N, C-alpha and C positions, 0 to 999 in steps of 0.2 A: 458577673455584676449581682446586684441584689436585685432580691425582685420587687417592684412598687409595692408598695404598704396596701393599698387596695388591694392587689392580686396574690397575697400572700395567705397562703393556707393557714389556718389556725389549731394549735395543738393545746387541747385542753387540761392540764393535770389536776386532778381530782383528789383528796383524800381528806380521811377522817383523823390525820393527824397533819404535821407539816409539810407533806409532798414531798420532802428532801429526795426521796429516794427514787419516785416518779421519775424529777425533774432532772437527778443524773442520769438516768437511762435514754431519756428522751434527749439532752443533751449531746450524752456519747454518740445515738443515733446519729443525729441531725448531725453532724460533725463529718459524716460520708457524703453529704451534701456541700452546695452553696452557701456561705454566709448569710444568713437573713433570709434562707429561702424559705422560712417559717414564722410566725409569731408564736411564741408560747406564755401562755396564761395558766393561772394557778390558781386554784380554789382549796384553801386547807382548811381544815377543822370544820368539815360536814357531818352535820349529826343530822341531818334528816333529807329525802327528795327534794322536798322542796326550795331548798338552796339551790340545789342542784338543776331543777326548771328552770328556776331565775336568773342565773348565772350564763347555764347554757343555752336555753330557749332563744334570745334574741341576736346570739350569735351565729345560728345556724339559717344559713339562706334559703330558699325555695328546693332547691335541689340537694341539698346535705353534702356536698360534693368537697366542703373549703373546711371542714372541721371534723378533726379526730381526736379521741379522749382516752386518755391514759388513764389507770385510777389503783390507788391502795387503799383499799378498803377494809380495814379486817372485821369491821361486824360484817358476819354472812346475811345479816336480815337487810340492813342497809344496802349493801353490795347487791345485793338480789331486787332491791328495789329500784337502784339506782340503774341494773342493767336492762330490767322490762322497761324504764325510759328511756336510755338511748337505744333498745329496740326497736319503740315502737316509733321512734324518729329516724332509723335506719342511718345512725351515726353510726359509725364505725369507731370501735373502743376495743382497747387492750385490756384486759387484768392484767398487772401486775403483779398479785401477790397473793390469790383465792387458789392459782393452781399451784402455788408451792407452799401454802399451808395446807394443803390437799395431799401433796406426795411426802412433806414432812409428817405431818400425823398421820399417813400411812407406813412408814417406818418404824415407828417406835408404838403406835396403837394408842395414842394419847391426843385427845383434841387440842385443838389450838386452843390459849387461855382468849383470844380476840381481844386484848387489850391497845389500843390506837395509842401511838406514841411508843413505846417500850424502848425504840433504840436509843431515844432522846432522857430517859430518864435517869434524873438527875441522883444519883447514889452517893455512896461511901467513896467510892472509887472515881464518880467525879470531881469530888470536891476535893481530894487528894491530889489529882491532875491537874487541877487549878493553883493549890498551893506550891507546887512544885512548879509550874511555870513562873509564878510570881515569885519564888527565891529564883530561882535564874534570872530574872532579868533584876533582879537587885544585885546578883553576883555575878555578871556577866564581865568580863574582861578586864577583874580586877577590882570593880567595886566590891564595895563591902569586904573585903578580904582581912580585915581586923579583927573580923569575928566568923570564923568556920567552922564552929561547933555544931551546928545546926546541918552539916551537906552530909549527905549519903555518897558524894564523890566529888571528889576536887580533882580536875585537869589543869596539869602545867605544861606550857610549851613555850614556844617561841612564836611570833607573829608569822600568821597564816598555815599555822598547822589544824586549820578545821577546828579551833577549839569553841567557837560558838556556835557553828550547826550543830557539832555532836552536843554539846551540851542543852541546846536544845529539842532535838531529838529524843533524847536522854530525860528530861523534863516532862515531854509529852507523855514518856514510859512512868511516871511517876515517882522519878528521881528528884530529890533535892541536886541540882548540879551548883558548884563556882570553878569557874577557871581562871587562871592566874596565868598571865604572861609572864614569860622569861627574858630578859633582856640582858647585852654585854655588862659588866660593871656596873650594873644595879643588883642590890639585893632583893632576893624575895621576902616576901612579907613573913613576922616571924611566927603567924599565927598556924602558917601550914605546918610547923614543926610539933604542933599540938594536934594536930589531926592523927586517928590510926590507919597507919602507914597501910594496910589495907584497902584505904578508902582513898590513897592517892596514885593517879594514873600521869606518866610522862608522856605525853604524845611529841614521836619524832618525823623527820621528815630528811630530805635530801637538800645539799646548797644548791642544787639546778635546781628543783622544782621549785622552793622557794623562791629561787632568783626569778625564775617564769613566771612565776605568779604575781609576785609583787611587779614585775614590769608590764604583764597585759594589764594589771589594776592600777595602777598608779603611776607607771612611768617610770623611766630612767634613773631621775632624780632620786625619788625612795627607795630606788634599790640599790 
């Protein structure tokens, strides 16, 4: 049973970036307890210890038993100030990035860059992946199949051979993927004959497997 809101301990995630990494760790760990056992708050884009004080201070009760802090602060000076503040209040905290940076730095003998938000950097690969995802949406399940000249990969197959999930996965990897359904009695689009055969892939299955999928998803009439 969920804890009453007033009784739930508070977990505060602090980051000089978005805080996604720390939140993922906290959520993964909290999954080992009853749902709703903790209230999770996030303080992203921290640039000063004053921000931490104004956010954390009002949420700490007299005995400090209901608050814990998880943080990913790559700036060592800011991290040290935040740790000093949390230690002064005797707030339990976990540094999720500092020890990791120290170990990795010791492995190669090079200090970390200490640049916040590097994992979210929008570089050329990011925009290429977005372009590939947009191409997939425009060429899913036979859409836009009149022109396949821009496709890196073209998937062919009958219904329920997982063309769409595979296309989505490949698009996330940065490939422009189109998928074209095949059906008995229907001519495939002429455009596939203009595609380099090295870029064409047929997805196959068995009658039993496809029939079972169709039965479970859409009922006997469709199957």
